[in-house]
The first five atom37 places (N, CA, C, CB, O) and aatype in JSON, in Angstrom:
{
  "aatype": [12, 16, 6, 16, 5, 11, 11, 10, 13, 6, 12, 0, 19, 5, 0, 5, 11, 11, 0, 8, 0, 14, 18, 15, 3, 0, 10, 9, 7, 0, 0, 19, 10, 12, 16, 3, 7, 1, 12, 13, 15, 7, 4, 2, 9, 6, 2, 0, 15, 13, 7, 7, 16, 19, 4, 0, 6, 1, 19, 0, 9, 13, 11, 0, 19, 15, 6, 7, 0, 8, 11, 5, 9, 11, 6, 9, 10, 19, 19, 15, 3, 0, 6, 11, 14, 17, 14, 14, 4, 7, 13, 4, 1, 5, 19, 9, 0, 6, 13, 0, 2, 6, 8, 16, 19, 9, 8, 16, 0, 2, 10, 15, 7, 11, 9, 11, 15, 13, 5, 13, 14, 6, 9, 13, 14, 6, 0, 13, 16, 14, 11, 8, 10, 3],
  "atom_mask": [
    [1, 1, 1, 1, 1],
    [1, 1, 1, 1, 1],
    [1, 1, 1, 1, 1],
    [1, 1, 1, 1, 1],
    [1, 1, 1, 1, 1],
    [1, 1, 1, 1, 1],
    [1, 1, 1, 1, 1],
    [1, 1, 1, 1, 1],
    [1, 1, 1, 1, 1],
    [1, 1, 1, 1, 1],
    [1, 1, 1, 1, 1],
    [1, 1, 1, 1, 1],
    [1, 1, 1, 1, 1],
    [1, 1, 1, 1, 1],
    [1, 1, 1, 1, 1],
    [1, 1, 1, 1, 1],
    [1, 1, 1, 1, 1],
    [1, 1, 1, 1, 1],
    [1, 1, 1, 1, 1],
    [1, 1, 1, 1, 1],
    [1, 1, 1, 1, 1],
    [1, 1, 1, 1, 1],
    [1, 1, 1, 1, 1],
    [1, 1, 1, 1, 1],
    [1, 1, 1, 1, 1],
    [1, 1, 1, 1, 1],
    [1, 1, 1, 1, 1],
    [1, 1, 1, 1, 1],
    [1, 1, 1, 0, 1],
    [1, 1, 1, 1, 1],
    [1, 1, 1, 1, 1],
    [1, 1, 1, 1, 1],
    [1, 1, 1, 1, 1],
    [1, 1, 1, 1, 1],
    [1, 1, 1, 1, 1],
    [1, 1, 1, 1, 1],
    [1, 1, 1, 0, 1],
    [1, 1, 1, 1, 1],
    [1, 1, 1, 1, 1],
    [1, 1, 1, 1, 1],
    [1, 1, 1, 1, 1],
    [1, 1, 1, 0, 1],
    [1, 1, 1, 1, 1],
    [1, 1, 1, 1, 1],
    [1, 1, 1, 1, 1],
    [1, 1, 1, 1, 1],
    [1, 1, 1, 1, 1],
    [1, 1, 1, 1, 1],
    [1, 1, 1, 1, 1],
    [1, 1, 1, 1, 1],
    [1, 1, 1, 0, 1],
    [1, 1, 1, 0, 1],
    [1, 1, 1, 1, 1],
    [1, 1, 1, 1, 1],
    [1, 1, 1, 1, 1],
    [1, 1, 1, 1, 1],
    [1, 1, 1, 1, 1],
    [1, 1, 1, 1, 1],
    [1, 1, 1, 1, 1],
    [1, 1, 1, 1, 1],
    [1, 1, 1, 1, 1],
    [1, 1, 1, 1, 1],
    [1, 1, 1, 1, 1],
    [1, 1, 1, 1, 1],
    [1, 1, 1, 1, 1],
    [1, 1, 1, 1, 1],
    [1, 1, 1, 1, 1],
    [1, 1, 1, 0, 1],
    [1, 1, 1, 1, 1],
    [1, 1, 1, 1, 1],
    [1, 1, 1, 1, 1],
    [1, 1, 1, 1, 1],
    [1, 1, 1, 1, 1],
    [1, 1, 1, 1, 1],
    [1, 1, 1, 1, 1],
    [1, 1, 1, 1, 1],
    [1, 1, 1, 1, 1],
    [1, 1, 1, 1, 1],
    [1, 1, 1, 1, 1],
    [1, 1, 1, 1, 1],
    [1, 1, 1, 1, 1],
    [1, 1, 1, 1, 1],
    [1, 1, 1, 1, 1],
    [1, 1, 1, 1, 1],
    [1, 1, 1, 1, 1],
    [1, 1, 1, 1, 1],
    [1, 1, 1, 1, 1],
    [1, 1, 1, 1, 1],
    [1, 1, 1, 1, 1],
    [1, 1, 1, 0, 1],
    [1, 1, 1, 1, 1],
    [1, 1, 1, 1, 1],
    [1, 1, 1, 1, 1],
    [1, 1, 1, 1, 1],
    [1, 1, 1, 1, 1],
    [1, 1, 1, 1, 1],
    [1, 1, 1, 1, 1],
    [1, 1, 1, 1, 1],
    [1, 1, 1, 1, 1],
    [1, 1, 1, 1, 1],
    [1, 1, 1, 1, 1],
    [1, 1, 1, 1, 1],
    [1, 1, 1, 1, 1],
    [1, 1, 1, 1, 1],
    [1, 1, 1, 1, 1],
    [1, 1, 1, 1, 1],
    [1, 1, 1, 1, 1],
    [1, 1, 1, 1, 1],
    [1, 1, 1, 1, 1],
    [1, 1, 1, 1, 1],
    [1, 1, 1, 1, 1],
    [1, 1, 1, 1, 1],
    [1, 1, 1, 0, 1],
    [1, 1, 1, 1, 1],
    [1, 1, 1, 1, 1],
    [1, 1, 1, 1, 1],
    [1, 1, 1, 1, 1],
    [1, 1, 1, 1, 1],
    [1, 1, 1, 1, 1],
    [1, 1, 1, 1, 1],
    [1, 1, 1, 1, 1],
    [1, 1, 1, 1, 1],
    [1, 1, 1, 1, 1],
    [1, 1, 1, 1, 1],
    [1, 1, 1, 1, 1],
    [1, 1, 1, 1, 1],
    [1, 1, 1, 1, 1],
    [1, 1, 1, 1, 1],
    [1, 1, 1, 1, 1],
    [1, 1, 1, 1, 1],
    [1, 1, 1, 1, 1],
    [1, 1, 1, 1, 1],
    [1, 1, 1, 1, 1],
    [1, 1, 1, 1, 1]
  ],
  "atom_positions": [
    [[-31.16, -21.36, 142.89], [-32.0, -20.83, 143.95], [-31.47, -21.3, 145.3], [-33.47, -21.28, 143.76], [-30.99, -22.42, 145.46]],
    [[-31.57, -20.41, 146.27], [-31.22, -20.79, 147.64], [-32.34, -21.67, 148.2], [-31.0, -19.53, 148.54], [-33.41, -21.77, 147.6]],
    [[-32.1, -22.3, 149.34], [-33.13, -23.12, 149.97], [-34.36, -22.26, 150.33], [-32.57, -23.81, 151.25], [-35.49, -22.71, 150.17]],
    [[-34.12, -21.05, 150.8], [-35.23, -20.16, 151.12], [-36.02, -19.8, 149.87], [-34.72, -18.88, 151.8], [-37.25, -19.81, 149.89]],
    [[-35.32, -19.49, 148.8], [-36.01, -19.17, 147.54], [-36.82, -20.37, 147.05], [-35.0, -18.73, 146.47], [-37.93, -20.2, 146.56]],
    [[-36.28, -21.58, 147.18], [-37.0, -22.78, 146.76], [-38.28, -22.94, 147.55], [-36.11, -24.02, 146.93], [-39.33, -23.25, 146.98]],
    [[-38.2, -22.74, 148.86], [-39.4, -22.88, 149.71], [-40.43, -21.81, 149.34], [-39.02, -22.76, 151.22], [-41.61, -22.11, 149.2]],
    [[-39.98, -20.57, 149.17], [-40.9, -19.5, 148.77], [-41.51, -19.8, 147.4], [-40.16, -18.13, 148.74], [-42.71, -19.6, 147.2]],
    [[-40.7, -20.28, 146.47], [-41.17, -20.62, 145.13], [-42.25, -21.7, 145.21], [-40.01, -21.09, 144.24], [-43.31, -21.56, 144.61]],
    [[-41.98, -22.77, 145.95], [-42.95, -23.86, 146.09], [-44.26, -23.36, 146.69], [-42.37, -24.99, 146.96], [-45.34, -23.72, 146.23]],
    [[-44.16, -22.54, 147.72], [-45.37, -22.0, 148.35], [-46.14, -21.1, 147.38], [-45.01, -21.2, 149.62], [-47.37, -21.17, 147.3]],
    [[-45.41, -20.28, 146.63], [-46.06, -19.37, 145.67], [-46.74, -20.14, 144.55], [-45.04, -18.39, 145.08], [-47.84, -19.78, 144.13]],
    [[-46.1, -21.2, 144.07], [-46.7, -22.02, 143.0], [-47.97, -22.7, 143.51], [-45.69, -23.08, 142.5], [-48.97, -22.77, 142.79]],
    [[-47.94, -23.21, 144.73], [-49.14, -23.84, 145.29], [-50.26, -22.81, 145.45], [-48.83, -24.49, 146.66], [-51.42, -23.11, 145.16]],
    [[-49.91, -21.62, 145.89], [-50.92, -20.56, 146.04], [-51.48, -20.15, 144.67], [-50.32, -19.33, 146.76], [-52.67, -19.9, 144.53]],
    [[-50.6, -20.08, 143.69], [-51.01, -19.68, 142.34], [-52.13, -20.58, 141.81], [-49.82, -19.72, 141.39], [-53.02, -20.1, 141.1]],
    [[-52.1, -21.84, 142.14], [-53.11, -22.8, 141.69], [-54.5, -22.46, 142.23], [-52.72, -24.2, 142.12], [-55.51, -22.94, 141.7]],
    [[-54.56, -21.65, 143.27], [-55.84, -21.29, 143.88], [-56.34, -19.92, 143.42], [-55.71, -21.29, 145.39], [-57.4, -19.47, 143.86]],
    [[-55.59, -19.27, 142.54], [-55.94, -17.91, 142.09], [-57.33, -17.88, 141.47], [-54.9, -17.4, 141.09], [-57.77, -18.83, 140.83]],
    [[-58.0, -16.76, 141.67], [-59.32, -16.5, 141.06], [-59.11, -15.34, 140.09], [-60.45, -16.17, 142.15], [-59.11, -14.18, 140.49]],
    [[-58.93, -15.67, 138.8], [-58.61, -14.65, 137.8], [-59.44, -14.84, 136.53], [-57.11, -14.7, 137.46], [-58.88, -15.01, 135.45]],
    [[-60.78, -14.8, 136.64], [-61.61, -15.04, 135.46], [-61.6, -13.89, 134.45], [-63.02, -15.29, 135.9], [-62.07, -14.07, 133.32]],
    [[-61.09, -12.74, 134.82], [-61.12, -11.57, 133.93], [-59.81, -11.37, 133.2], [-61.45, -10.32, 134.73], [-59.81, -11.06, 132.01]],
    [[-58.7, -11.56, 133.88], [-57.39, -11.36, 133.25], [-56.75, -12.68, 132.81], [-56.46, -10.63, 134.19], [-55.88, -12.69, 131.95]],
    [[-57.18, -13.78, 133.4], [-56.53, -15.08, 133.21], [-55.07, -15.08, 133.66], [-56.61, -15.49, 131.74], [-54.32, -15.99, 133.3]],
    [[-54.68, -14.09, 134.43], [-53.31, -14.0, 134.95], [-53.29, -14.61, 136.35], [-52.81, -12.51, 134.98], [-53.7, -13.98, 137.32]],
    [[-52.81, -15.84, 136.43], [-52.75, -16.53, 137.71], [-51.41, -16.19, 138.38], [-52.91, -18.08, 137.53], [-50.34, -16.48, 137.84]],
    [[-51.5, -15.59, 139.56], [-50.3, -15.13, 140.27], [-50.3, -15.74, 141.67], [-50.25, -13.56, 140.35], [-51.34, -15.84, 142.32]],
    [[-49.12, -16.14, 142.1], [-48.93, -16.63, 143.46], [-47.8, -15.85, 144.11], [0.0, 0.0, 0.0], [-46.91, -15.34, 143.42]],
    [[-47.84, -15.76, 145.41], [-46.77, -15.07, 146.14], [-46.54, -15.78, 147.47], [-47.13, -13.57, 146.37], [-47.43, -16.43, 148.01]],
    [[-45.34, -15.63, 147.97], [-45.0, -16.12, 149.3], [-44.07, -15.11, 149.94], [-44.35, -17.55, 149.24], [-43.18, -14.56, 149.29]],
    [[-44.3, -14.88, 151.22], [-43.52, -13.88, 151.95], [-42.87, -14.53, 153.17], [-44.42, -12.69, 152.37], [-43.49, -15.33, 153.87]],
    [[-41.63, -14.16, 153.39], [-40.87, -14.59, 154.58], [-40.73, -13.36, 155.47], [-39.45, -15.2, 154.2], [-40.14, -12.36, 155.08]],
    [[-41.28, -13.46, 156.67], [-41.17, -12.37, 157.62], [-39.88, -12.55, 158.43], [-42.41, -12.31, 158.55], [-39.3, -13.63, 158.45]],
    [[-39.44, -11.49, 159.09], [-38.18, -11.57, 159.83], [-38.24, -12.51, 161.02], [-37.78, -10.2, 160.3], [-37.2, -12.88, 161.57]],
    [[-39.44, -12.92, 161.45], [-39.54, -13.89, 162.54], [-39.43, -15.33, 162.02], [-40.85, -13.71, 163.3], [-39.56, -16.28, 162.8]],
    [[-39.2, -15.49, 160.7], [-39.03, -16.81, 160.11], [-40.3, -17.44, 159.59], [0.0, 0.0, 0.0], [-40.25, -18.49, 158.95]],
    [[-41.44, -16.82, 159.85], [-42.71, -17.4, 159.38], [-42.93, -17.04, 157.91], [-43.89, -16.89, 160.24], [-42.56, -15.96, 157.46]],
    [[-43.53, -17.98, 157.18], [-43.82, -17.79, 155.75], [-45.33, -17.87, 155.52], [-43.08, -18.85, 154.89], [-46.04, -18.65, 156.16]],
    [[-45.8, -17.05, 154.6], [-47.21, -17.01, 154.25], [-47.33, -16.92, 152.74], [-47.94, -15.82, 154.95], [-46.47, -16.34, 152.08]],
    [[-48.4, -17.48, 152.2], [-48.61, -17.42, 150.76], [-49.94, -16.75, 150.44], [-48.57, -18.84, 150.14], [-50.8, -16.58, 151.31]],
    [[-50.08, -16.38, 149.18], [-51.33, -15.78, 148.73], [-51.44, -15.88, 147.22], [0.0, 0.0, 0.0], [-50.45, -16.08, 146.52]],
    [[-52.66, -15.74, 146.73], [-52.92, -15.73, 145.29], [-53.73, -14.49, 144.96], [-53.66, -17.04, 144.84], [-54.34, -13.88, 145.84]],
    [[-53.74, -14.12, 143.68], [-54.56, -12.99, 143.29], [-56.03, -13.42, 143.28], [-54.14, -12.44, 141.9], [-56.37, -14.55, 142.92]],
    [[-56.88, -12.49, 143.69], [-58.32, -12.73, 143.75], [-58.99, -11.56, 143.06], [-58.82, -12.89, 145.24], [-59.1, -10.46, 143.61]],
    [[-59.45, -11.82, 141.83], [-60.08, -10.76, 141.04], [-61.55, -10.61, 141.41], [-59.95, -11.05, 139.55], [-62.17, -11.5, 141.99]],
    [[-62.08, -9.45, 141.05], [-63.47, -9.12, 141.34], [-64.06, -8.41, 140.13], [-63.59, -8.24, 142.62], [-63.36, -7.65, 139.45]],
    [[-65.33, -8.65, 139.86], [-65.97, -8.02, 138.7], [-65.92, -6.5, 138.76], [-67.42, -8.48, 138.6], [-66.0, -5.85, 137.72]],
    [[-65.8, -5.92, 139.94], [-65.7, -4.46, 140.06], [-64.27, -3.97, 139.93], [-66.28, -4.0, 141.4], [-64.0, -2.79, 140.16]],
    [[-63.34, -4.84, 139.57], [-61.91, -4.57, 139.37], [-61.26, -3.9, 140.58], [-61.72, -3.71, 138.15], [-60.2, -4.35, 141.02]],
    [[-61.83, -2.84, 141.12], [-61.26, -2.18, 142.29], [-61.22, -3.1, 143.5], [0.0, 0.0, 0.0], [-60.44, -2.88, 144.43]],
    [[-62.06, -4.12, 143.5], [-62.08, -5.09, 144.6], [-61.05, -6.19, 144.46], [0.0, 0.0, 0.0], [-60.92, -7.05, 145.33]],
    [[-60.31, -6.17, 143.36], [-59.27, -7.17, 143.12], [-58.11, -6.96, 144.09], [-58.77, -7.1, 141.65], [-57.73, -5.83, 144.39]],
    [[-57.56, -8.07, 144.57], [-56.4, -8.01, 145.46], [-55.31, -8.9, 144.87], [-56.78, -8.46, 146.93], [-55.56, -10.06, 144.53]],
    [[-54.12, -8.35, 144.76], [-52.98, -9.08, 144.2], [-52.45, -10.11, 145.19], [-51.86, -8.1, 143.8], [-52.68, -10.01, 146.4]],
    [[-51.74, -11.09, 144.66], [-51.19, -12.17, 145.47], [-50.25, -11.67, 146.57], [-50.45, -13.15, 144.58], [-50.27, -12.17, 147.69]],
    [[-49.43, -10.68, 146.23], [-48.47, -10.15, 147.21], [-49.19, -9.58, 148.42], [-47.58, -9.08, 146.58], [-48.81, -9.82, 149.56]],
    [[-50.25, -8.82, 148.15], [-50.99, -8.21, 149.25], [-51.71, -9.26, 150.08], [-51.99, -7.2, 148.72], [-51.78, -9.14, 151.31]],
    [[-52.25, -10.29, 149.43], [-52.91, -11.36, 150.18], [-51.91, -12.01, 151.14], [-53.51, -12.43, 149.22], [-52.22, -12.2, 152.31]],
    [[-50.72, -12.33, 150.65], [-49.7, -12.97, 151.5], [-49.3, -12.06, 152.67], [-48.47, -13.33, 150.66], [-49.18, -12.52, 153.8]],
    [[-49.09, -10.78, 152.38], [-48.69, -9.83, 153.43], [-49.82, -9.66, 154.44], [-48.3, -8.47, 152.82], [-49.57, -9.65, 155.65]],
    [[-51.05, -9.51, 153.96], [-52.18, -9.33, 154.87], [-52.38, -10.56, 155.75], [-53.48, -9.03, 154.08], [-52.72, -10.44, 156.93]],
    [[-52.15, -11.75, 155.19], [-52.23, -12.96, 156.0], [-51.16, -12.94, 157.08], [-52.07, -14.22, 155.11], [-51.44, -13.27, 158.24]],
    [[-49.94, -12.57, 156.73], [-48.86, -12.53, 157.7], [-49.2, -11.59, 158.85], [-47.54, -12.09, 157.02], [-49.05, -11.94, 160.02]],
    [[-49.66, -10.4, 158.51], [-49.99, -9.42, 159.55], [-51.17, -9.9, 160.39], [-50.31, -8.05, 158.91], [-51.14, -9.81, 161.61]],
    [[-52.21, -10.41, 159.72], [-53.4, -10.83, 160.46], [-53.16, -12.07, 161.32], [-54.54, -11.11, 159.49], [-53.91, -12.32, 162.26]],
    [[-52.12, -12.83, 161.0], [-51.78, -14.01, 161.8], [-50.74, -13.7, 162.87], [-51.26, -15.12, 160.89], [-50.29, -14.61, 163.58]],
    [[-50.36, -12.43, 163.01], [-49.49, -12.03, 164.1], [-48.0, -12.18, 163.85], [0.0, 0.0, 0.0], [-47.21, -12.15, 164.8]],
    [[-47.6, -12.34, 162.6], [-46.17, -12.42, 162.3], [-45.5, -11.09, 162.58], [-45.94, -12.84, 160.82], [-46.15, -10.04, 162.63]],
    [[-44.18, -11.14, 162.78], [-43.43, -9.91, 162.94], [-43.67, -9.05, 161.71], [-41.89, -10.18, 163.15], [-43.62, -9.56, 160.59]],
    [[-43.93, -7.79, 161.88], [-44.35, -6.92, 160.78], [-43.19, -6.36, 159.98], [-45.17, -5.78, 161.32], [-43.15, -5.16, 159.69]],
    [[-42.25, -7.21, 159.62], [-41.12, -6.81, 158.79], [-40.87, -7.92, 157.78], [-39.83, -6.52, 159.65], [-40.67, -9.07, 158.15]],
    [[-40.88, -7.55, 156.48], [-40.65, -8.53, 155.42], [-39.16, -8.71, 155.21], [-41.35, -8.09, 154.1], [-38.41, -7.74, 155.07]],
    [[-38.74, -9.97, 155.2], [-37.35, -10.29, 154.86], [-37.23, -10.53, 153.35], [-36.86, -11.54, 155.66], [-36.37, -9.95, 152.69]],
    [[-38.11, -11.38, 152.81], [-38.11, -11.69, 151.38], [-39.54, -11.94, 150.93], [-37.21, -12.92, 151.07], [-40.39, -12.39, 151.7]],
    [[-39.8, -11.64, 149.67], [-41.08, -11.98, 149.07], [-40.81, -12.46, 147.64], [-42.06, -10.74, 149.08], [-39.96, -11.91, 146.93]],
    [[-41.54, -13.5, 147.23], [-41.39, -14.05, 145.89], [-42.75, -14.03, 145.21], [-40.81, -15.49, 145.94], [-43.76, -14.43, 145.79]],
    [[-42.76, -13.56, 143.97], [-43.98, -13.5, 143.15], [-43.77, -14.38, 141.94], [-44.32, -12.02, 142.73], [-42.76, -14.27, 141.25]],
    [[-44.73, -15.26, 141.66], [-44.61, -16.16, 140.52], [-45.8, -15.99, 139.58], [-44.51, -17.63, 140.98], [-46.95, -15.84, 140.01]],
    [[-45.49, -16.01, 138.28], [-46.52, -15.97, 137.24], [-46.16, -17.02, 136.2], [-46.64, -14.53, 136.59], [-45.08, -17.6, 136.24]],
    [[-47.09, -17.26, 135.27], [-46.78, -18.2, 134.2], [-46.26, -17.48, 132.96], [-48.01, -19.02, 133.86], [-46.14, -18.09, 131.9]],
    [[-45.95, -16.21, 133.09], [-45.41, -15.43, 131.97], [-43.97, -15.83, 131.7], [-45.5, -13.91, 132.27], [-43.27, -16.27, 132.61]],
    [[-43.52, -15.69, 130.48], [-42.13, -15.99, 130.12], [-41.17, -15.11, 130.92], [-41.9, -15.8, 128.6], [-40.2, -15.59, 131.51]],
    [[-41.45, -13.81, 130.94], [-40.64, -12.87, 131.72], [-41.36, -12.66, 133.06], [-40.44, -11.5, 130.94], [-42.5, -12.19, 133.07]],
    [[-40.72, -13.0, 134.18], [-41.38, -12.86, 135.48], [-41.94, -11.45, 135.71], [-40.4, -13.2, 136.59], [-41.3, -10.45, 135.39]],
    [[-43.14, -11.4, 136.26], [-43.81, -10.13, 136.52], [-43.38, -9.55, 137.87], [-45.33, -10.31, 136.49], [-43.32, -10.27, 138.86]],
    [[-43.07, -8.27, 137.91], [-42.76, -7.61, 139.18], [-44.06, -7.2, 139.88], [-41.85, -6.38, 138.95], [-45.12, -7.18, 139.26]],
    [[-43.98, -6.86, 141.16], [-45.17, -6.35, 141.85], [-45.66, -5.05, 141.21], [-44.85, -6.12, 143.34], [-44.87, -4.23, 140.75]],
    [[-46.98, -4.88, 141.18], [-47.56, -3.64, 140.66], [-47.26, -2.49, 141.63], [-49.1, -3.8, 140.44], [-46.76, -2.72, 142.73]],
    [[-47.58, -1.3, 141.23], [-47.33, -0.13, 142.07], [-48.06, -0.18, 143.4], [0.0, 0.0, 0.0], [-47.5, 0.19, 144.43]],
    [[-49.3, -0.64, 143.38], [-50.09, -0.74, 144.61], [-49.4, -1.72, 145.57], [-51.55, -1.22, 144.29], [-49.28, -1.44, 146.76]],
    [[-48.95, -2.86, 145.05], [-48.27, -3.84, 145.89], [-46.94, -3.3, 146.41], [-48.04, -5.13, 145.12], [-46.56, -3.56, 147.55]],
    [[-46.24, -2.56, 145.58], [-44.97, -1.98, 146.03], [-45.21, -1.06, 147.22], [-44.28, -1.2, 144.88], [-44.41, -1.03, 148.16]],
    [[-46.3, -0.31, 147.18], [-46.6, 0.58, 148.3], [-46.93, -0.21, 149.56], [-47.76, 1.5, 147.93], [-46.52, 0.17, 150.66]],
    [[-47.68, -1.3, 149.41], [-47.99, -2.13, 150.58], [-46.71, -2.79, 151.1], [-49.05, -3.21, 150.23], [-46.5, -2.85, 152.31]],
    [[-45.86, -3.27, 150.21], [-44.58, -3.84, 150.63], [-43.78, -2.79, 151.39], [-43.78, -4.37, 149.4], [-43.14, -3.11, 152.4]],
    [[-43.8, -1.55, 150.91], [-43.04, -0.47, 151.55], [-43.42, -0.29, 153.02], [-43.25, 0.84, 150.8], [-42.59, 0.11, 153.84]],
    [[-44.65, -0.56, 153.35], [-45.12, -0.44, 154.74], [-44.36, -1.38, 155.67], [-46.63, -0.71, 154.83], [-44.16, -1.08, 156.85]],
    [[-43.94, -2.53, 155.13], [-43.34, -3.58, 155.96], [-41.93, -3.96, 155.52], [-44.22, -4.8, 155.93], [-41.39, -4.96, 155.99]],
    [[-41.33, -3.18, 154.64], [-40.0, -3.48, 154.11], [-38.95, -2.56, 154.73], [-39.99, -3.34, 152.59], [-39.26, -1.59, 155.42]],
    [[-37.71, -2.9, 154.44], [-36.59, -2.01, 154.75], [-35.6, -2.13, 153.6], [-35.92, -2.37, 156.14], [-35.87, -2.82, 152.62]],
    [[-34.47, -1.49, 153.71], [-33.51, -1.49, 152.6], [-32.91, -2.87, 152.34], [-32.4, -0.51, 152.88], [-32.27, -3.08, 151.31]],
    [[-33.11, -3.82, 153.27], [-32.57, -5.17, 153.11], [-33.6, -6.16, 152.58], [-32.02, -5.65, 154.43], [-33.25, -7.3, 152.26]],
    [[-34.85, -5.76, 152.49], [-35.9, -6.64, 151.99], [-35.6, -7.01, 150.54], [-37.3, -5.97, 152.12], [-35.25, -6.15, 149.73]],
    [[-35.75, -8.3, 150.23], [-35.47, -8.79, 148.88], [-36.79, -9.18, 148.21], [-34.49, -10.0, 148.92], [-37.63, -9.87, 148.8]],
    [[-36.94, -8.73, 146.97], [-38.1, -9.07, 146.14], [-37.6, -10.02, 145.05], [-38.78, -7.78, 145.52], [-36.67, -9.69, 144.32]],
    [[-38.23, -11.19, 144.96], [-37.9, -12.14, 143.91], [-39.09, -12.22, 142.95], [-37.57, -13.55, 144.5], [-40.23, -12.29, 143.39]],
    [[-38.82, -12.2, 141.66], [-39.86, -12.45, 140.66], [-39.47, -13.72, 139.93], [-40.01, -11.24, 139.66], [-38.29, -13.95, 139.65]],
    [[-40.46, -14.55, 139.63], [-40.16, -15.85, 139.02], [-41.26, -16.26, 138.06], [-39.97, -16.93, 140.11], [-42.39, -15.76, 138.13]],
    [[-40.91, -17.18, 137.17], [-41.93, -17.81, 136.34], [-41.97, -19.29, 136.7], [-41.63, -17.6, 134.81], [-41.17, -19.77, 137.51]],
    [[-42.9, -20.02, 136.1], [-43.09, -21.42, 136.48], [-41.92, -22.32, 136.11], [-44.33, -21.95, 135.83], [-41.75, -23.39, 136.71]],
    [[-41.11, -21.92, 135.15], [-39.95, -22.75, 134.81], [-38.75, -22.45, 135.72], [-39.56, -22.53, 133.35], [-37.67, -23.0, 135.5]],
    [[-38.94, -21.61, 136.72], [-37.88, -21.36, 137.69], [-36.97, -20.2, 137.37], [0.0, 0.0, 0.0], [-36.0, -19.96, 138.1]],
    [[-37.25, -19.47, 136.29], [-36.46, -18.27, 136.0], [-36.76, -17.26, 137.11], [-36.79, -17.67, 134.56], [-37.91, -16.95, 137.39]],
    [[-35.7, -16.76, 137.74], [-35.89, -15.87, 138.88], [-34.99, -14.64, 138.75], [-35.59, -16.6, 140.2], [-33.86, -14.73, 138.28]],
    [[-35.53, -13.52, 139.16], [-34.77, -12.28, 139.2], [-35.02, -11.67, 140.57], [-35.18, -11.28, 138.01], [-36.16, -11.62, 141.04]],
    [[-33.95, -11.2, 141.22], [-34.07, -10.67, 142.58], [-33.63, -9.22, 142.64], [-33.23, -11.51, 143.54], [-32.73, -8.78, 141.91]],
    [[-34.28, -8.48, 143.52], [-34.01, -7.06, 143.72], [-33.98, -6.75, 145.21], [-35.07, -6.19, 143.0], [-34.73, -7.35, 145.98]],
    [[-33.14, -5.83, 145.62], [-33.28, -5.23, 146.94], [-34.47, -4.27, 146.81], [-31.93, -4.48, 147.42], [-34.65, -3.67, 145.76]],
    [[-35.25, -4.12, 147.85], [-36.45, -3.29, 147.76], [-36.17, -1.89, 147.21], [-37.09, -3.17, 149.11], [-36.94, -1.42, 146.36]],
    [[-35.11, -1.2, 147.64], [-34.86, 0.15, 147.08], [-34.62, 0.17, 145.57], [-33.68, 0.77, 147.78], [-34.82, 1.21, 144.93]],
    [[-34.19, -0.95, 145.0], [-34.0, -1.01, 143.54], [-35.32, -0.99, 142.8], [-33.21, -2.26, 143.15], [-35.44, -0.37, 141.74]],
    [[-36.31, -1.65, 143.36], [-37.59, -1.79, 142.68], [-38.54, -0.63, 143.02], [-38.23, -3.12, 143.05], [-39.51, -0.38, 142.29]],
    [[-38.26, 0.07, 144.11], [-39.09, 1.21, 144.52], [-38.18, 2.22, 145.23], [-40.29, 0.76, 145.47], [-38.22, 2.34, 146.45]],
    [[-37.35, 2.93, 144.44], [-36.28, 3.75, 145.01], [-36.74, 4.92, 145.89], [-35.46, 4.29, 143.91], [-36.02, 5.28, 146.82]],
    [[-37.84, 5.51, 145.63], [-38.29, 6.66, 146.43], [-39.63, 6.35, 147.08], [-38.41, 7.93, 145.55], [-40.57, 7.13, 147.01]],
    [[-39.71, 5.19, 147.72], [-40.96, 4.75, 148.33], [-41.4, 5.68, 149.46], [-40.81, 3.34, 148.85], [-40.58, 6.18, 150.23]],
    [[-42.7, 5.89, 149.53], [-43.29, 6.6, 150.66], [-43.45, 5.56, 151.75], [-44.69, 7.3, 150.28], [-44.19, 4.58, 151.59]],
    [[-42.77, 5.76, 152.87], [-42.78, 4.79, 153.96], [-43.29, 5.42, 155.25], [-41.38, 4.22, 154.18], [-43.46, 6.63, 155.32]],
    [[-43.52, 4.61, 156.27], [-43.95, 5.16, 157.56], [-42.98, 6.21, 158.12], [-44.11, 4.04, 158.56], [-43.39, 7.08, 158.9]],
    [[-41.7, 6.14, 157.72], [-40.73, 7.11, 158.21], [-41.09, 8.53, 157.79], [-39.34, 6.76, 157.7], [-40.74, 9.49, 158.47]],
    [[-41.8, 8.67, 156.66], [-42.21, 10.01, 156.22], [-43.2, 10.66, 157.16], [-42.81, 9.93, 154.84], [-43.38, 11.88, 157.14]],
    [[-43.85, 9.86, 157.99], [-44.87, 10.38, 158.91], [-44.34, 10.68, 160.3], [-46.0, 9.39, 159.02], [-45.07, 11.14, 161.17]],
    [[-43.05, 10.41, 160.5], [-42.44, 10.71, 161.82], [-42.37, 12.18, 162.09], [-41.04, 10.11, 161.92], [-41.89, 12.6, 163.14]]
  ]
}
């Protein structure tokens, strides 16, 4: 892991410990690095109405935006306790697309440090982005 990946991993693991997942028992943490160098973390927060559930990736991104970070994601790391690291869900991929570019890197990891990295276009090749609305 690079130093940046290590920092994102540590932040995501700390966030994961705060996850509220009484329905799925899937504790997820995420950390995002914005292009201005600021990092934010988030955990999944489930809701009994399921539709009110928010994934860790979205929490981290929403925190970054609401705290005034530059609105461009450089890297994001998602951690789960699964043997095979979980990728962002489709809903999260769409939210990432709002703030990503072709250079944005998505890292998936598990607690033992197994990591897999993707350029954003690899994980969401035909994303609907703000450019479609120009």
